[in-house]
C-alpha positions, 0 to 999 in steps of 0.5 A, spaced: 581 802 578 577 805 572 580 805 565 578 809 560 579 806 553 579 812 548 575 810 542 575 812 534 571 819 533 564 817 530 561 824 528 554 825 526 552 826 519 553 833 517 546 837 517 544 842 513 544 849 516 537 850 514 532 844 512 525 842 512 523 849 510 515 850 510 511 856 509 504 858 510 498 860 504 501 867 504 508 866 505 508 870 511 511 865 516 517 860 514 518 854 519 525 850 518 529 846 522 536 848 524 542 846 528 544 853 528 542 858 534 540 865 534 546 869 535 548 871 543 543 865 545 545 859 549 541 854 545 544 847 543 547 845 537 541 840 536 536 840 530 531 845 533 525 848 530 525 856 528 520 861 525 521 867 521 515 872 521 517 879 522 523 876 526 526 870 527 524 866 533 525 859 536 519 855 536 521 848 540 528 845 543 529 839 546 535 838 550 539 832 549 539 827 555 544 821 554 542 818 561 537 813 557 538 806 558 541 802 552 546 807 549 540 811 547 538 819 547 532 822 548 528 825 542 532 831 542 533 832 534 527 836 531 526 835 524 521 836 518 516 842 520 510 842 517 505 848 518 498 849 516 496 854 511 493 859 516 499 858 520 495 856 526 498 849 527 505 846 526 507 839 526 514 836 526 518 830 527 523 828 533 528 823 533 533 820 537 541 818 537 544 811 538 550 813 540 555 807 541 549 803 539 548 799 532 540 798 534 536 797 528 530 799 532 533 806 535 535 808 528 528 808 525 524 811 531 520 817 530 515 821 534 510 826 531 509 832 535 504 838 534 504 845 536 497 849 536 491 846 534 487 841 539 492 837 543 492 830 542 496 824 545 502 822 541 501 815 542 494 815 539 498 815 532 504 811 534 511 812 531 512 815 525 514 822 521 509 827 522 505 830 515 500 835 516 494 837 512 494 844 509 488 845 513 491 843 519 485 838 520 489 831 519 496 829 521 499 823 518 504 819 521 508 813 516 513 809 515 517 812 510 523 808 507 527 808 514 521 807 518 519 800 520 512 800 522 508 798 515 502 802 516 499 809 516 496 813 522 491 819 521 489 823 526 483 828 525 483 834 530 476 836 528 473 829 531 479 827 535 479 820 532 485 816 530 485 811 524 490 806 522 490 804 514 494 798 515 490 794 510 494 798 504 501 798 502 502 803 507 507 808 504 507 815 503 510 817 496 518 819 497 518 824 503 511 824 504 510 832 503 504 835 501 501 828 501 494 831 503 489 835 500 483 839 503 476 835 504 480 829 507 484 826 501 491 823 502 496 821 497 499 814 498 504 809 494 499 804 492 503 798 492 508 801 487 509 801 480 507 806 475 501 808 479 499 812 486 493 811 490 488 817 493 484 815 499 478 819 501 475 821 508 468 818 509 463 818 515 466 812 518 473 812 516 477 812 510 475 809 503 479 803 500 483 808 495 482 810 488 488 808 484 491 814 479 495 811 473 502 815 472 506 815 466 512 813 470 514 810 477 514 816 482 520 817 487 516 822 490 510 826 489 506 832 491 498 833 491 495 840 490 491 842 496 485 843 491 486 835 489 487 837 482 494 835 480 499 831 482 507 833 481 512 827 481 519 826 480 521 819 476 528 818 476 530 826 475 524 828 471 519 832 473 512 831 471 505 834 472 499 830 472 492 832 471 487 828 475 481 829 472 483 829 465 489 824 466 494 829 461 501 830 463 506 835 462 514 833 463 517 840 466 524 838 467 529 833 466 534 834 472 529 837 477 529 835 485 525 838 491 519 840 488 513 844 491 506 845 488 501 851 489 494 850 492 491 851 486 495 846 482 498 851 477 505 852 479 511 848 480 517 850 484 523 846 484 531 846 484 535 844 477 541 846 474 541 851 468 546 847 465 548 839 467 553 839 472 552 846 474 549 849 481 542 848 483 538 854 481 530 855 483 525 855 478 518 856 477 514 853 472 506 852 470 504 845 471 502 845 463 509 845 461 509 853 460 513 859 463 519 856 466 524 861 469 529 861 474 528 866 480 534 865 484 541 863 483 548 863 487 555 860 486 554 855 491 547 853 489 541 851 493 539 845 497 532 847 500 526 851 498 519 851 499 513 855 496 507 859 499 500 856 498 498 862 493 504 861 489 507 868 490 512 867 495 518 862 495 524 861 500 530 858 499 537 856 503 544 855 500 549 850 503 553 856 506 547 858 510 544 864 506 536 864 507 532 868 501 525 870 501 523 870 493 518 874 490 515 869 485 512 874 480 518 879 480 524 874 482 526 880 487 530 877 493 531 879 500 536 876 504 534 874 511 541 870 513 547 871 510 553 866 509 555 863 516 561 860 519 559 853 520 562 848 524 561 841 521 566 837 526 571 838 531 577 833 532 584 833 536 587 832 529 586 833 522 587 828 517 590 827 512 596 831 515 595 829 522 592 823 525 589 821 531 591 814 534 584 814 538 579 819 540 574 820 545 569 825 542 572 829 547 577 835 548 582 837 553 584 844 555 590 846 553 591 842 547 590 843 539 583 842 536 582 842 529 575 844 526 572 843 519 566 847 516 565 852 511 565 859 510 570 861 516 573 866 512 567 869 510 569 876 506 576 876 508 575 878 515 579 875 521 577 869 524 576 868 531 573 862 535 570 863 542 570 857 547 565 858 552 565 865 551 573 865 552 577 867 545 581 862 543 588 862 540 587 861 532 594 858 529 592 857 522 585 858 518 582 858 511 575 858 509 574 850 511 578 849 517 581 852 523 587 850 527 586 853 534 588 851 542 582 850 546 584 855 552 587 852 558 581 856 562 576 852 559 572 848 564 572 840 564 567 835 565 561 838 562 559 840 554 563 846 552 561 850 546 565 853 540 563 859 536 567 861 529 566 869 528 569 872 522 567 879 522 560 879 518 555 877 524 548 874 522 542 873 525 544 865 526 551 863 528 554 856 528 555 852 535 558 846 536 558 843 543 563 837 545 565 834 552 571 837 555 575 832 559 582 834 563 585 828 560 584 826 552 590 823 550 591 822 542 598 820 539 599 824 533 603 824 526 609 829 525 606 836 527 610 840 522 607 836 517 601 840 517 605 846 515 609 843 510 603 839 507 607 832 507 601 827 506 600 823 513 601 815 514 597 811 519 603 809 523 605 813 529 611 817 527 617 817 531 623 822 531 630 819 532 634 822 538 637 828 534 630 830 531 633 829 524 630 823 521 624 819 523 624 811 525 623 807 520 625 800 517 631 802 514 633 807 520 631 803 526 633 806 533 639 804 536 639 801 543 637 805 548 636 811 544 631 816 546 625 817 541 620 822 541 613 822 539 607 828 539 601 827 543 595 832 545 590 831 551 595 829 556 592 834 561 595 839 566 602 841 566 607 844 571 609 850 570 603 852 567 603 856 560 599 861 558 594 860 553 596 861 546 604 861 548 609 857 546 612 852 551 619 854 554 625 849 553 627 852 560 624 850 564 620 844 561 613 844 562 612 837 565 605 833 565 603 833 573 600 826 572 604 819 571 604 816 564 607 809 562 608 806 556 609 799 553 610 796 546 605 790 544 609 786 540 604 780 540 598 778 544 600 777 551 607 779 549 609 786 551 615 790 553 615 796 558 618 802 555 621 807 560 618 815 559 624 820 559 620 826 559 612 827 558 610 835 557 609 840 553 613 840 546 618 846 547 617 851 541 610 849 540 603 851 543 598 846 545 602 840 543 605 835 548 612 831 547 613 824 550 620 821 550 621 814 550 627 809 551 628 804 545 631 799 550 633 792 548 628 788 545 624 794 542 620 792 536 620 795 529 612 794 529 607 792 533 603 798 537 605 803 542 601 803 548 601 809 553 597 810 559 596 816 563 593 815 571 589 821 574 589 823 582 583 818 582 586 812 579 582 813 573 587 811 567 586 813 560 589 809 554 592 811 547 595 807 542 599 807 536 602 803 530 609 803 530 613 804 524 
């Protein structure tokens, strides 16, 4: 017999709709990473690399593979695209997911990848975040803050040579973007403090570096393509340092995500117009003059990039807008509008409903709660497609949707969820999740969601007449029938149509056997008779389980319910008794 113990949900960190924006010298091509997919495609919900020229195109996608040993995945998460000024070479970083694993090694493994240019063996550089020179000649990989190998690897596409700068501090500054200048110049942290180091290519390799003293310790820095200017953030202040003269100009006191033009004369960055306000897109000359906002939206911006010639900027917002901005005039064109973005799927929704346990899977017929943003859009009706099947939506707002996973949804495979709000965009958010016939979860009072009652971490049981909840002050009577609610108990008979409330006559019972017991203390349990288990009459996507409070039924401890399928596999859910 195989037992499936259902573990708590552990979702991936929320990823921005568009991240890692990078563009060419003239701004004609934009590259970015996104978990979104092109509308109508079958792309996965993993981070992928896209390009925008005349249209949006998928550049690279790697399908997830969880069959790797030691609970690791393959390197399917593609992030941080870089593009040469002429658009001929694209580099990006791929990383893996450590599911159900706390491996330090797993969490710090990154692989460099290149599209275009001369092919090279990835192992020539080892692990690391990929950083491409603007002329497309050099690729560096290095230990950013989350990378454990203490050296910088550099590959020269022109000669096919690879170098390891392991005798130095070995860290790029901050995120390492715009670390290269033409002629073989690389900006490096230089051991910390108020200085950085610039390394130069020599006939035999790379020199020992030249230190450049700054006015403050940089958290991140940019080197202009002509090698004239360093743009850096210290604390939240943004400053520009002229390498030849040593002069500096402070540009802004609350800046983030800076970019510098090829000639070192123009800076692009995010900052609030007023402290605490949404982030706007600013441009400013590196001599400190000419500061102006070129884009602002109520939701603010979270990703930007600047063309090498300083004429075009791109900016993304947390709601999925993607803008092209003419730097000179400030004119903007919207490439993609707000997108209904799915950040999480759960079989319940704290703080109003609590799952006792979860599996990272959803079951056909059961209620699913979906968290995210921009679901309602401009007020259009929200609809959800599950593997292309329209799902019943019971409750919706701009940030959550409660729906029923259709009974027709397949099992034992990953299924897709897509939200539509009547405002189609080039991209759509897709969330894929494992589907299983049985995914038992114990829930809090179902009506609490509608009434707004704050939930409790304990399993809530109704007394036999449904009038009150079992509590210390109102314990169950001997042999009283108690009611609890669950999801994911599997197929029922007679079947109920997707979206319809379960009937009270005849009752729709689960087809697989279920048993329950109380765990009073380690090694001490009490079997609890199950009087009914099936769809809750008058509700859709919710199961009701009726148990008998036999003699010795405890007022604390845990309730454990087990469903057994036809193959003998058991599925267990538990909840703390009130």
